[in-house]
C-alpha positions in Angstrom: 83.5 75.7 110.8 85.6 78.7 109.7 86.2 79.8 106.2 89.8 79.2 105.1 91.0 82.5 103.4 93.6 82.3 100.8 94.3 85.7 99.4 95.7 85.5 95.8 97.4 88.7 94.7 98.4 89.4 91.1 101.0 92.1 90.6 101.7 93.3 87.0 104.9 95.2 86.5 107.5 96.0 83.8 110.5 93.6 83.8 113.9 94.8 84.9 113.8 94.6 88.7 116.4 92.6 90.5 115.6 89.4 92.3 116.4 91.2 95.6 113.8 93.9 94.7 111.2 91.3 93.9 111.9 89.4 97.1 111.5 92.7 99.1 108.2 93.4 97.2 106.6 90.1 98.0 107.8 90.2 101.6 106.3 93.7 102.1 103.0 92.9 100.3 102.7 89.6 102.3 103.3 91.5 105.6 100.7 94.1 104.8 98.0 91.6 103.8 98.7 89.4 106.8 98.5 92.4 109.2 95.5 94.2 107.6 93.4 91.1 106.6 94.5 89.0 109.7 95.6 86.2 107.5 98.7 84.0 108.2 101.5 84.7 105.8 101.7 81.1 104.7 98.2 81.4 103.3 99.0 84.3 101.1 99.8 83.6 97.4 101.4 86.2 95.1 101.8 86.0 91.4 104.3 88.4 89.7 103.7 89.0 86.0 106.6 90.8 84.4 105.9 92.4 81.1 108.3 93.5 78.4 108.2 97.3 77.8 107.1 96.5 74.3 104.0 94.8 75.7 102.8 97.8 77.7 101.4 101.1 76.6 100.4 104.4 78.3 98.6 107.0 76.3 99.0 105.1 73.0 102.8 104.9 73.3 104.7 101.7 74.1 106.9 102.0 77.1 109.8 100.7 75.0 109.4 103.8 72.8 109.6 106.2 75.8 
């Protein structure tokens, strides 16, 4: 009996991208995982976590302050 693989991908990004951009992102990520991991696209799950710039910091500075 084979193992049923269900890749679960979490992508954290700052909010502000259009729905079209997000659709393209998940389509491209799904295609890459399907090809490279030999997993059917319908088994790949992707969770997009969009953060407000005020909830993300680089080097001690909030992205909202940059």
